[in-house]
Structure formats: C-alpha cells, structure tokens
PDB file of N, CA, C, O and CB in Angstrom:
ATOM      1  N   UNK A   1      85.071 -68.218 -13.274  1.00  0.00           N
ATOM      2  CA  UNK A   1      85.339 -66.775 -13.743  1.00  0.00           C
ATOM      3  C   UNK A   1      86.357 -67.074 -14.460  1.00  0.00           C
ATOM      4  O   UNK A   1      86.991 -67.900 -13.804  1.00  0.00           O
ATOM      5  CB  UNK A   1      85.625 -65.627 -12.718  1.00  0.00           C
ATOM      6  N   UNK A   2      87.189 -66.755 -16.015  1.00  0.00           N
ATOM      7  CA  UNK A   2      88.319 -66.534 -16.153  1.00  0.00           C
ATOM      8  C   UNK A   2      89.221 -66.212 -15.848  1.00  0.00           C
ATOM      9  O   UNK A   2      88.953 -65.080 -15.447  1.00  0.00           O
ATOM     10  CB  UNK A   2      88.408 -66.309 -16.491  1.00  0.00           C
ATOM     11  N   UNK A   3      90.783 -66.430 -15.631  1.00  0.00           N
ATOM     12  CA  UNK A   3      91.523 -65.623 -15.279  1.00  0.00           C
ATOM     13  C   UNK A   3      91.681 -64.192 -15.881  1.00  0.00           C
ATOM     14  O   UNK A   3      92.000 -63.265 -15.137  1.00  0.00           O
ATOM     15  CB  UNK A   3      92.435 -66.230 -15.296  1.00  0.00           C
ATOM     16  N   UNK A   4      91.459 -63.987 -17.240  1.00  0.00           N
ATOM     17  CA  UNK A   4      91.628 -62.677 -17.899  1.00  0.00           C
ATOM     18  C   UNK A   4      90.732 -61.833 -17.763  1.00  0.00           C
ATOM     19  O   UNK A   4      90.885 -60.736 -18.301  1.00  0.00           O
ATOM     20  CB  UNK A   4      91.779 -62.719 -19.113  1.00  0.00           C
ATOM     21  N   UNK A   5      89.565 -62.111 -17.012  1.00  0.00           N
ATOM     22  CA  UNK A   5      88.420 -61.099 -16.272  1.00  0.00           C
ATOM     23  C   UNK A   5      88.781 -60.438 -15.289  1.00  0.00           C
ATOM     24  O   UNK A   5      88.429 -59.287 -15.030  1.00  0.00           O
ATOM     25  CB  UNK A   5      87.280 -61.692 -15.730  1.00  0.00           C
ATOM     26  N   UNK A   6      89.711 -61.309 -14.502  1.00  0.00           N
ATOM     27  CA  UNK A   6      89.564 -61.195 -12.931  1.00  0.00           C
ATOM     28  C   UNK A   6      91.082 -60.571 -12.589  1.00  0.00           C
ATOM     29  O   UNK A   6      92.133 -61.203 -12.696  1.00  0.00           O
ATOM     30  CB  UNK A   6      89.209 -62.888 -12.071  1.00  0.00           C
ATOM     31  N   UNK A   7      90.945 -59.164 -12.146  1.00  0.00           N
ATOM     32  CA  UNK A   7      92.244 -58.803 -11.904  1.00  0.00           C
ATOM     33  C   UNK A   7      92.357 -58.038 -10.651  1.00  0.00           C
ATOM     34  O   UNK A   7      91.329 -57.598 -10.137  1.00  0.00           O
ATOM     35  CB  UNK A   7      92.764 -58.079 -12.999  1.00  0.00           C
ATOM     36  N   UNK A   8      93.456 -57.847 -10.134  1.00  0.00           N
ATOM     37  CA  UNK A   8      93.389 -57.749  -8.571  1.00  0.00           C
ATOM     38  C   UNK A   8      93.713 -56.124  -8.533  1.00  0.00           C
ATOM     39  O   UNK A   8      93.731 -55.461  -9.570  1.00  0.00           O
ATOM     40  CB  UNK A   8      94.655 -58.869  -7.622  1.00  0.00           C
ATOM     41  N   UNK A   9      93.936 -55.624  -7.384  1.00  0.00           N
ATOM     42  CA  UNK A   9      93.749 -54.166  -7.467  1.00  0.00           C
ATOM     43  C   UNK A   9      95.507 -53.699  -8.103  1.00  0.00           C
ATOM     44  O   UNK A   9      95.695 -52.610  -8.644  1.00  0.00           O
ATOM     45  CB  UNK A   9      93.209 -53.434  -5.626  1.00  0.00           C
ATOM     46  N   UNK A  10      96.594 -54.687  -7.916  1.00  0.00           N
ATOM     47  CA  UNK A  10      97.550 -54.246  -7.785  1.00  0.00           C
ATOM     48  C   UNK A  10      97.674 -54.639  -9.222  1.00  0.00           C
ATOM     49  O   UNK A  10      98.624 -53.875  -9.398  1.00  0.00           O
ATOM     50  CB  UNK A  10      98.364 -54.594  -6.682  1.00  0.00           C
ATOM     51  N   UNK A  11      97.502 -55.235 -10.501  1.00  0.00           N
ATOM     52  CA  UNK A  11      97.298 -55.167 -11.525  1.00  0.00           C
ATOM     53  C   UNK A  11      96.814 -54.142 -12.031  1.00  0.00           C
ATOM     54  O   UNK A  11      97.578 -53.447 -12.699  1.00  0.00           O
ATOM     55  CB  UNK A  11      96.853 -55.911 -11.730  1.00  0.00           C
ATOM     56  N   UNK A  12      95.308 -53.693 -11.868  1.00  0.00           N
ATOM     57  CA  UNK A  12      94.672 -52.939 -12.449  1.00  0.00           C
ATOM     58  C   UNK A  12      95.755 -51.493 -11.919  1.00  0.00           C
ATOM     59  O   UNK A  12      96.167 -50.836 -12.875  1.00  0.00           O
ATOM     60  CB  UNK A  12      93.002 -53.122 -12.054  1.00  0.00           C
ATOM     61  N   UNK A  13      96.075 -51.146 -10.923  1.00  0.00           N
ATOM     62  CA  UNK A  13      97.514 -49.998 -10.549  1.00  0.00           C
ATOM     63  C   UNK A  13      98.185 -50.501 -11.731  1.00  0.00           C
ATOM     64  O   UNK A  13      97.472 -50.051 -12.628  1.00  0.00           O
ATOM     65  CB  UNK A  13      98.649 -50.212  -8.826  1.00  0.00           C
ATOM     66  N   UNK A  14      99.203 -51.218 -12.339  1.00  0.00           N
ATOM     67  CA  UNK A  14      99.843 -51.499 -12.976  1.00  0.00           C
ATOM     68  C   UNK A  14      99.991 -50.701 -14.574  1.00  0.00           C
ATOM     69  O   UNK A  14     100.826 -50.107 -15.256  1.00  0.00           O
ATOM     70  CB  UNK A  14      99.568 -52.631 -12.795  1.00  0.00           C
ATOM     71  N   UNK A  15      98.299 -51.236 -14.620  1.00  0.00           N
ATOM     72  CA  UNK A  15      98.215 -50.900 -16.400  1.00  0.00           C
ATOM     73  C   UNK A  15      97.692 -49.226 -16.322  1.00  0.00           C
ATOM     74  O   UNK A  15      97.299 -48.681 -17.353  1.00  0.00           O
ATOM     75  CB  UNK A  15      96.700 -52.161 -17.473  1.00  0.00           C
ATOM     76  N   UNK A  16      97.724 -48.590 -15.196  1.00  0.00           N
ATOM     77  CA  UNK A  16      97.177 -46.904 -15.592  1.00  0.00           C
ATOM     78  C   UNK A  16      98.492 -46.177 -16.326  1.00  0.00           C
ATOM     79  O   UNK A  16      99.680 -46.495 -16.389  1.00  0.00           O
ATOM     80  CB  UNK A  16      96.709 -45.803 -13.898  1.00  0.00           C
ATOM     81  N   UNK A  17      97.927 -45.354 -16.710  1.00  0.00           N
ATOM     82  CA  UNK A  17      98.737 -44.520 -17.171  1.00  0.00           C
ATOM     83  C   UNK A  17     100.132 -43.642 -16.118  1.00  0.00           C
ATOM     84  O   UNK A  17      99.999 -42.690 -15.350  1.00  0.00           O
ATOM     85  CB  UNK A  17      97.696 -43.651 -17.738  1.00  0.00           C
ATOM     86  N   UNK A  18     100.779 -44.038 -16.304  1.00  0.00           N
ATOM     87  CA  UNK A  18     102.115 -43.047 -15.300  1.00  0.00           C
ATOM     88  C   UNK A  18     101.947 -41.601 -15.057  1.00  0.00           C
ATOM     89  O   UNK A  18     102.056 -41.072 -16.164  1.00  0.00           O
ATOM     90  CB  UNK A  18     103.670 -42.978 -16.084  1.00  0.00           C
ATOM     91  N   UNK A  19     101.795 -40.948 -14.408  1.00  0.00           N
ATOM     92  CA  UNK A  19     101.806 -39.729 -13.781  1.00  0.00           C
ATOM     93  C   UNK A  19     103.627 -39.285 -14.092  1.00  0.00           C
ATOM     94  O   UNK A  19     104.665 -39.942 -14.164  1.00  0.00           O
ATOM     95  CB  UNK A  19     101.211 -39.944 -11.965  1.00  0.00           C
ATOM     96  N   UNK A  20     103.304 -37.966 -14.200  1.00  0.00           N
ATOM     97  CA  UNK A  20     104.965 -37.380 -14.266  1.00  0.00           C
ATOM     98  C   UNK A  20     105.483 -37.086 -12.774  1.00  0.00           C
ATOM     99  O   UNK A  20     104.854 -37.473 -11.790  1.00  0.00           O
ATOM    100  CB  UNK A  20     105.108 -35.743 -15.218  1.00  0.00           C
ATOM    101  N   UNK A  21     106.829 -36.280 -12.685  1.00  0.00           N
ATOM    102  CA  UNK A  21     107.183 -36.024 -11.377  1.00  0.00           C
ATOM    103  C   UNK A  21     106.161 -35.017 -10.912  1.00  0.00           C
ATOM    104  O   UNK A  21     105.640 -35.075  -9.798  1.00  0.00           O
ATOM    105  CB  UNK A  21     108.635 -35.547 -11.246  1.00  0.00           C
ATOM    106  N   UNK A  22     105.955 -34.293 -11.617  1.00  0.00           N
ATOM    107  CA  UNK A  22     105.876 -33.162 -11.232  1.00  0.00           C
ATOM    108  C   UNK A  22     104.053 -33.030 -10.955  1.00  0.00           C
ATOM    109  O   UNK A  22     103.573 -32.226 -10.156  1.00  0.00           O
ATOM    110  CB  UNK A  22     106.663 -32.196 -12.359  1.00  0.00           C
ATOM    111  N   UNK A  23     103.141 -34.095 -11.883  1.00  0.00           N
ATOM    112  CA  UNK A  23     101.836 -34.647 -11.808  1.00  0.00           C
ATOM    113  C   UNK A  23     101.655 -35.254  -9.928  1.00  0.00           C
ATOM    114  O   UNK A  23     100.706 -35.097  -9.159  1.00  0.00           O
ATOM    115  CB  UNK A  23     101.771 -36.053 -13.185  1.00  0.00           C
ATOM    116  N   UNK A  24     103.104 -36.011  -9.698  1.00  0.00           N
ATOM    117  CA  UNK A  24     102.793 -36.641  -8.824  1.00  0.00           C
ATOM    118  C   UNK A  24     103.044 -35.937  -7.571  1.00  0.00           C
ATOM    119  O   UNK A  24     102.417 -36.356  -6.598  1.00  0.00           O
ATOM    120  CB  UNK A  24     103.300 -37.735  -8.970  1.00  0.00           C
ATOM    121  N   UNK A  25     104.010 -34.734  -7.362  1.00  0.00           N
ATOM    122  CA  UNK A  25     104.250 -33.853  -6.273  1.00  0.00           C
ATOM    123  C   UNK A  25     102.972 -32.972  -6.144  1.00  0.00           C
ATOM    124  O   UNK A  25     102.598 -32.988  -4.971  1.00  0.00           O
ATOM    125  CB  UNK A  25     105.570 -33.001  -6.503  1.00  0.00           C
ATOM    126  N   UNK A  26     102.130 -32.171  -6.977  1.00  0.00           N
ATOM    127  CA  UNK A  26     101.302 -32.021  -6.735  1.00  0.00           C
ATOM    128  C   UNK A  26     100.226 -32.288  -6.159  1.00  0.00           C
ATOM    129  O   UNK A  26      99.601 -31.897  -5.173  1.00  0.00           O
ATOM    130  CB  UNK A  26     101.327 -31.920  -7.132  1.00  0.00           C
ATOM    131  N   UNK A  27     100.080 -33.379  -7.340  1.00  0.00           N
ATOM    132  CA  UNK A  27      98.710 -34.696  -6.259  1.00  0.00           C
ATOM    133  C   UNK A  27      99.581 -35.046  -4.705  1.00  0.00           C
ATOM    134  O   UNK A  27      98.791 -35.822  -4.167  1.00  0.00           O
ATOM    135  CB  UNK A  27      98.433 -37.043  -7.434  1.00  0.00           C
ATOM    136  N   UNK A  28     100.358 -34.935  -4.072  1.00  0.00           N
ATOM    137  CA  UNK A  28     100.843 -35.256  -2.669  1.00  0.00           C
ATOM    138  C   UNK A  28     100.449 -33.805  -2.456  1.00  0.00           C
ATOM    139  O   UNK A  28      99.221 -33.839  -2.366  1.00  0.00           O
ATOM    140  CB  UNK A  28     102.557 -35.840  -2.323  1.00  0.00           C
ATOM    141  N   UNK A  29     100.835 -32.605  -2.335  1.00  0.00           N
ATOM    142  CA  UNK A  29     100.595 -31.502  -2.220  1.00  0.00           C
ATOM    143  C   UNK A  29      99.234 -30.943  -1.799  1.00  0.00           C
ATOM    144  O   UNK A  29      99.059 -30.490  -0.668  1.00  0.00           O
ATOM    145  CB  UNK A  29     100.962 -31.144  -3.178  1.00  0.00           C
ATOM    146  N   UNK A  30      98.250 -30.984  -2.753  1.00  0.00           N
ATOM    147  CA  UNK A  30      97.285 -31.118  -2.150  1.00  0.00           C
ATOM    148  C   UNK A  30      96.536 -31.975  -1.792  1.00  0.00           C
ATOM    149  O   UNK A  30      95.554 -31.545  -1.186  1.00  0.00           O
ATOM    150  CB  UNK A  30      96.869 -30.668  -2.423  1.00  0.00           C
ATOM    151  N   UNK A  31      96.627 -33.694  -1.998  1.00  0.00           N
ATOM    152  CA  UNK A  31      96.463 -34.199  -0.783  1.00  0.00           C
ATOM    153  C   UNK A  31      96.713 -34.256   0.363  1.00  0.00           C
ATOM    154  O   UNK A  31      95.809 -34.299   1.198  1.00  0.00           O
ATOM    155  CB  UNK A  31      96.533 -34.742  -0.792  1.00  0.00           C
ATOM    156  N   UNK A  32      97.866 -34.268   0.658  1.00  0.00           N
ATOM    157  CA  UNK A  32      98.631 -34.306   2.557  1.00  0.00           C
ATOM    158  C   UNK A  32      98.865 -32.749   3.033  1.00  0.00           C
ATOM    159  O   UNK A  32      99.387 -32.458   4.109  1.00  0.00           O
ATOM    160  CB  UNK A  32     100.672 -35.217   2.679  1.00  0.00           C
ATOM    161  N   UNK A  33      98.391 -31.781   2.052  1.00  0.00           N
ATOM    162  CA  UNK A  33      98.181 -30.093   2.645  1.00  0.00           C
ATOM    163  C   UNK A  33      99.537 -29.976   2.979  1.00  0.00           C
ATOM    164  O   UNK A  33      99.823 -29.950   4.176  1.00  0.00           O
ATOM    165  CB  UNK A  33      97.041 -29.707   4.147  1.00  0.00           C
ATOM    166  N   UNK A  34     100.459 -29.898   2.102  1.00  0.00           N
ATOM    167  CA  UNK A  34     101.707 -29.594   2.410  1.00  0.00           C
ATOM    168  C   UNK A  34     102.006 -28.123   1.508  1.00  0.00           C
ATOM    169  O   UNK A  34     102.832 -28.144   0.595  1.00  0.00           O
ATOM    170  CB  UNK A  34     102.679 -30.927   2.056  1.00  0.00           C
ATOM    171  N   UNK A  35     101.418 -27.136   1.781  1.00  0.00           N
ATOM    172  CA  UNK A  35     101.670 -26.274   1.169  1.00  0.00           C
ATOM    173  C   UNK A  35     102.735 -25.188   1.122  1.00  0.00           C
ATOM    174  O   UNK A  35     102.779 -24.451   0.136  1.00  0.00           O
ATOM    175  CB  UNK A  35     100.873 -25.998   1.223  1.00  0.00           C
ATOM    176  N   UNK A  36     103.620 -25.038   2.153  1.00  0.00           N
ATOM    177  CA  UNK A  36     104.993 -25.018   3.104  1.00  0.00           C
ATOM    178  C   UNK A  36     105.895 -25.191   2.132  1.00  0.00           C
ATOM    179  O   UNK A  36     106.778 -24.392   1.821  1.00  0.00           O
ATOM    180  CB  UNK A  36     105.200 -26.191   4.318  1.00  0.00           C
ATOM    181  N   UNK A  37     105.545 -26.840   1.376  1.00  0.00           N
ATOM    182  CA  UNK A  37     106.548 -26.730   0.730  1.00  0.00           C
ATOM    183  C   UNK A  37     106.675 -25.698  -0.874  1.00  0.00           C
ATOM    184  O   UNK A  37     107.762 -25.185  -1.139  1.00  0.00           O
ATOM    185  CB  UNK A  37     106.763 -28.113   0.636  1.00  0.00           C
ATOM    186  N   UNK A  38     105.650 -25.532  -1.676  1.00  0.00           N
ATOM    187  CA  UNK A  38     105.822 -25.340  -2.692  1.00  0.00           C
ATOM    188  C   UNK A  38     107.018 -23.129  -2.474  1.00  0.00           C
ATOM    189  O   UNK A  38     107.886 -22.709  -3.240  1.00  0.00           O
ATOM    190  CB  UNK A  38     103.940 -25.696  -3.474  1.00  0.00           C
ATOM    191  N   UNK A  39     106.689 -22.718  -1.738  1.00  0.00           N
ATOM    192  CA  UNK A  39     107.989 -21.537  -1.888  1.00  0.00           C
ATOM    193  C   UNK A  39     109.551 -22.358  -1.709  1.00  0.00           C
ATOM    194  O   UNK A  39     110.537 -22.220  -2.433  1.00  0.00           O
ATOM    195  CB  UNK A  39     107.832 -20.152  -0.373  1.00  0.00           C
ATOM    196  N   UNK A  40     109.414 -23.136  -0.640  1.00  0.00           N
ATOM    197  CA  UNK A  40     110.642 -23.652  -0.371  1.00  0.00           C
ATOM    198  C   UNK A  40     111.026 -24.243  -1.958  1.00  0.00           C
ATOM    199  O   UNK A  40     112.191 -23.964  -2.241  1.00  0.00           O
ATOM    200  CB  UNK A  40     110.563 -24.821   0.948  1.00  0.00           C
ATOM    201  N   UNK A  41     110.518 -24.773  -2.725  1.00  0.00           N
ATOM    202  CA  UNK A  41     110.811 -25.441  -3.816  1.00  0.00           C
ATOM    203  C   UNK A  41     111.195 -24.345  -5.230  1.00  0.00           C
ATOM    204  O   UNK A  41     112.129 -24.216  -6.021  1.00  0.00           O
ATOM    205  CB  UNK A  41     109.524 -26.410  -4.008  1.00  0.00           C
ATOM    206  N   UNK A  42     109.962 -23.743  -4.992  1.00  0.00           N
ATOM    207  CA  UNK A  42     110.384 -22.222  -5.621  1.00  0.00           C
ATOM    208  C   UNK A  42     111.609 -21.389  -5.706  1.00  0.00           C
ATOM    209  O   UNK A  42     112.202 -20.924  -6.680  1.00  0.00           O
ATOM    210  CB  UNK A  42     109.731 -21.382  -5.051  1.00  0.00           C
ATOM    211  N   UNK A  43     111.784 -21.337  -4.711  1.00  0.00           N
ATOM    212  CA  UNK A  43     113.226 -20.860  -4.327  1.00  0.00           C
ATOM    213  C   UNK A  43     114.384 -21.282  -4.825  1.00  0.00           C
ATOM    214  O   UNK A  43     115.340 -20.598  -5.191  1.00  0.00           O
ATOM    215  CB  UNK A  43     113.463 -21.040  -3.162  1.00  0.00           C
ATOM    216  N   UNK A  44     114.226 -22.752  -4.825  1.00  0.00           N
ATOM    217  CA  UNK A  44     115.428 -23.543  -5.018  1.00  0.00           C
ATOM    218  C   UNK A  44     115.453 -24.033  -6.690  1.00  0.00           C
ATOM    219  O   UNK A  44     116.363 -24.713  -7.163  1.00  0.00           O
ATOM    220  CB  UNK A  44     115.383 -24.896  -3.891  1.00  0.00           C
ATOM    221  N   UNK A  45     114.500 -23.639  -7.314  1.00  0.00           N
ATOM    222  CA  UNK A  45     114.095 -23.382  -8.857  1.00  0.00           C
ATOM    223  C   UNK A  45     114.567 -22.547  -9.233  1.00  0.00           C
ATOM    224  O   UNK A  45     115.388 -22.698 -10.138  1.00  0.00           O
ATOM    225  CB  UNK A  45     112.914 -23.173  -9.263  1.00  0.00           C
ATOM    226  N   UNK A  46     114.341 -21.531  -8.828  1.00  0.00           N
ATOM    227  CA  UNK A  46     115.210 -19.759  -9.215  1.00  0.00           C
ATOM    228  C   UNK A  46     116.349 -19.916  -9.143  1.00  0.00           C
ATOM    229  O   UNK A  46     117.123 -19.625 -10.055  1.00  0.00           O
ATOM    230  CB  UNK A  46     115.050 -18.374  -8.217  1.00  0.00           C
ATOM    231  N   UNK A  47     116.863 -20.669  -7.470  1.00  0.00           N
ATOM    232  CA  UNK A  47     118.781 -20.588  -7.601  1.00  0.00           C
ATOM    233  C   UNK A  47     119.194 -21.416  -8.649  1.00  0.00           C
ATOM    234  O   UNK A  47     120.077 -21.067  -9.432  1.00  0.00           O
ATOM    235  CB  UNK A  47     119.759 -21.234  -6.164  1.00  0.00           C
ATOM    236  N   UNK A  48     118.411 -22.868  -8.740  1.00  0.00           N
ATOM    237  CA  UNK A  48     118.947 -23.366  -9.739  1.00  0.00           C
ATOM    238  C   UNK A  48     118.849 -22.860 -11.078  1.00  0.00           C
ATOM    239  O   UNK A  48     119.440 -23.464 -11.973  1.00  0.00           O
ATOM    240  CB  UNK A  48     118.621 -24.398  -9.712  1.00  0.00           C
ATOM    241  N   UNK A  49     118.059 -21.642 -11.379  1.00  0.00           N
ATOM    242  CA  UNK A  49     117.960 -21.300 -12.929  1.00  0.00           C
ATOM    243  C   UNK A  49     118.654 -20.140 -12.915  1.00  0.00           C
ATOM    244  O   UNK A  49     118.513 -19.583 -14.004  1.00  0.00           O
ATOM    245  CB  UNK A  49     116.478 -21.106 -13.611  1.00  0.00           C
ATOM    246  N   UNK A  50     119.642 -19.254 -11.849  1.00  0.00           N
ATOM    247  CA  UNK A  50     120.545 -18.258 -11.982  1.00  0.00           C
ATOM    248  C   UNK A  50     121.999 -19.037 -12.244  1.00  0.00           C
ATOM    249  O   UNK A  50     123.012 -18.644 -12.823  1.00  0.00           O
ATOM    250  CB  UNK A  50     120.485 -17.295 -10.662  1.00  0.00           C
ATOM    251  N   UNK A  51     121.672 -20.377 -11.543  1.00  0.00           N
ATOM    252  CA  UNK A  51     123.272 -21.378 -11.636  1.00  0.00           C
ATOM    253  C   UNK A  51     123.261 -21.400 -12.715  1.00  0.00           C
ATOM    254  O   UNK A  51     124.197 -20.785 -13.226  1.00  0.00           O
ATOM    255  CB  UNK A  51     123.557 -22.942 -11.079  1.00  0.00           C
ATOM    256  N   UNK A  52     122.406 -21.978 -13.550  1.00  0.00           N
ATOM    257  CA  UNK A  52     122.310 -22.369 -15.189  1.00  0.00           C
ATOM    258  C   UNK A  52     122.802 -21.222 -15.838  1.00  0.00           C
ATOM    259  O   UNK A  52     123.801 -21.389 -16.538  1.00  0.00           O
ATOM    260  CB  UNK A  52     120.746 -22.705 -15.817  1.00  0.00           C
ATOM    261  N   UNK A  53     122.205 -19.826 -15.742  1.00  0.00           N
ATOM    262  CA  UNK A  53     122.449 -18.720 -16.383  1.00  0.00           C
ATOM    263  C   UNK A  53     123.657 -17.929 -15.850  1.00  0.00           C
ATOM    264  O   UNK A  53     123.821 -16.766 -16.218  1.00  0.00           O
ATOM    265  CB  UNK A  53     121.296 -17.992 -16.370  1.00  0.00           C
ATOM    266  N   UNK A  54     124.553 -18.556 -14.949  1.00  0.00           N
ATOM    267  CA  UNK A  54     125.231 -18.042 -15.079  1.00  0.00           C
ATOM    268  C   UNK A  54     126.529 -18.255 -15.426  1.00  0.00           C
ATOM    269  O   UNK A  54     127.529 -17.639 -15.058  1.00  0.00           O
ATOM    270  CB  UNK A  54     125.035 -17.675 -14.492  1.00  0.00           C
ATOM    271  N   UNK A  55     126.430 -19.172 -16.159  1.00  0.00           N
ATOM    272  CA  UNK A  55     127.211 -20.035 -17.386  1.00  0.00           C
ATOM    273  C   UNK A  55     127.246 -19.681 -18.676  1.00  0.00           C
ATOM    274  O   UNK A  55     128.130 -19.912 -19.500  1.00  0.00           O
ATOM    275  CB  UNK A  55     126.734 -21.280 -17.564  1.00  0.00           C
ATOM    276  N   UNK A  56     126.247 -19.114 -18.803  1.00  0.00           N
ATOM    277  CA  UNK A  56     125.491 -18.438 -20.151  1.00  0.00           C
ATOM    278  C   UNK A  56     126.024 -17.336 -20.702  1.00  0.00           C
ATOM    279  O   UNK A  56     127.075 -17.055 -20.127  1.00  0.00           O
ATOM    280  CB  UNK A  56     124.125 -17.987 -19.923  1.00  0.00           C
ATOM    281  N   UNK A  57     125.701 -16.435 -21.746  1.00  0.00           N
ATOM    282  CA  UNK A  57     126.184 -15.450 -22.430  1.00  0.00           C
ATOM    283  C   UNK A  57     125.283 -14.162 -21.263  1.00  0.00           C
ATOM    284  O   UNK A  57     125.596 -12.978 -21.133  1.00  0.00           O
ATOM    285  CB  UNK A  57     125.763 -15.618 -24.330  1.00  0.00           C
ATOM    286  N   UNK A  58     124.291 -14.804 -20.656  1.00  0.00           N
ATOM    287  CA  UNK A  58     123.461 -13.471 -19.976  1.00  0.00           C
ATOM    288  C   UNK A  58     124.235 -13.260 -18.484  1.00  0.00           C
ATOM    289  O   UNK A  58     123.739 -12.431 -17.720  1.00  0.00           O
ATOM    290  CB  UNK A  58     121.496 -13.857 -19.693  1.00  0.00           C
ATOM    291  N   UNK A  59     125.425 -13.987 -18.066  1.00  0.00           N
ATOM    292  CA  UNK A  59     126.300 -13.653 -16.810  1.00  0.00           C
ATOM    293  C   UNK A  59     126.091 -12.346 -16.328  1.00  0.00           C
ATOM    294  O   UNK A  59     125.690 -11.990 -15.221  1.00  0.00           O
ATOM    295  CB  UNK A  59     127.773 -13.771 -17.064  1.00  0.00           C
ATOM    296  N   UNK A  60     126.508 -11.497 -17.585  1.00  0.00           N
ATOM    297  CA  UNK A  60     126.817 -10.704 -17.040  1.00  0.00           C
ATOM    298  C   UNK A  60     125.455  -9.173 -16.652  1.00  0.00           C
ATOM    299  O   UNK A  60     125.521  -8.122 -16.016  1.00  0.00           O
ATOM    300  CB  UNK A  60     128.035 -10.579 -17.845  1.00  0.00           C
ATOM    301  N   UNK A  61     124.403  -9.855 -17.436  1.00  0.00           N
ATOM    302  CA  UNK A  61     123.237  -8.821 -16.898  1.00  0.00           C
ATOM    303  C   UNK A  61     122.289  -9.675 -15.755  1.00  0.00           C
ATOM    304  O   UNK A  61     121.263  -9.288 -15.196  1.00  0.00           O
ATOM    305  CB  UNK A  61     122.130  -8.251 -18.364  1.00  0.00           C
ATOM    306  N   UNK A  62     122.804 -10.609 -15.655  1.00  0.00           N
ATOM    307  CA  UNK A  62     122.568 -11.223 -14.055  1.00  0.00           C
ATOM    308  C   UNK A  62     123.251 -10.480 -13.070  1.00  0.00           C
ATOM    309  O   UNK A  62     122.611  -9.908 -12.188  1.00  0.00           O
ATOM    310  CB  UNK A  62     123.110 -12.746 -13.821  1.00  0.00           C
ATOM    311  N   UNK A  63     124.818 -10.413 -13.139  1.00  0.00           N
ATOM    312  CA  UNK A  63     125.239  -9.704 -12.530  1.00  0.00           C
ATOM    313  C   UNK A  63     125.047  -7.999 -12.153  1.00  0.00           C
ATOM    314  O   UNK A  63     125.645  -7.371 -11.279  1.00  0.00           O
ATOM    315  CB  UNK A  63     126.030 -10.062 -12.887  1.00  0.00           C
ATOM    316  N   UNK A  64     124.194  -7.587 -12.947  1.00  0.00           N
ATOM    317  CA  UNK A  64     124.175  -6.366 -12.583  1.00  0.00           C
ATOM    318  C   UNK A  64     122.868  -6.151 -12.005  1.00  0.00           C
ATOM    319  O   UNK A  64     122.318  -5.051 -11.953  1.00  0.00           O
ATOM    320  CB  UNK A  64     124.504  -5.519 -13.616  1.00  0.00           C
ATOM    321  N   UNK A  65     122.436  -7.131 -11.614  1.00  0.00           N
ATOM    322  CA  UNK A  65     121.078  -6.959 -10.622  1.00  0.00           C
ATOM    323  C   UNK A  65     121.566  -7.149  -9.147  1.00  0.00           C
ATOM    324  O   UNK A  65     120.957  -6.718  -8.168  1.00  0.00           O
ATOM    325  CB  UNK A  65     119.786  -8.209 -10.956  1.00  0.00           C
ATOM    326  N   UNK A  66     122.621  -7.777  -9.117  1.00  0.00           N
ATOM    327  CA  UNK A  66     123.134  -7.470  -7.439  1.00  0.00           C
ATOM    328  C   UNK A  66     123.814  -6.667  -7.111  1.00  0.00           C
ATOM    329  O   UNK A  66     124.101  -6.549  -5.920  1.00  0.00           O
ATOM    330  CB  UNK A  66     123.785  -8.297  -6.782  1.00  0.00           C
TER     331      UNK A  66
END
C-alpha cells in the first residue's frame, strides 16, 4: 500500500476543518454536560458589554438604568 493512501488518525485530524472557539466551547458543554457554565459566561459577557459601552456615547443612557 503506498504511503499516501495510508493515513494515521493524527494526520486525518490535522486535515479536518478547524472549529471556532464558540463552536468548540458549545461542543464541550454538550458533551460534558456542563450547563452551569452558560449563565456564568452570559453574565460575564453582559458585564463586558457594559464596560465597552460605558466608554462610548451610550454611557449617559446606561447610567440612567441604575
């Protein structure tokens, strides 16, 4: 059998299309049943969004919410 036709599992995995970070995280959550991570990441994302918006023209509107 020629060397080109015989591929190891490692070589096949290297030629697969790479997943994005979000896809990889969702696959991790589904396979490992770590659903408690979703609310934590959602809250961290919302806090990050508030921090980013606080340095823009939207800051006065954000401060009126609190």
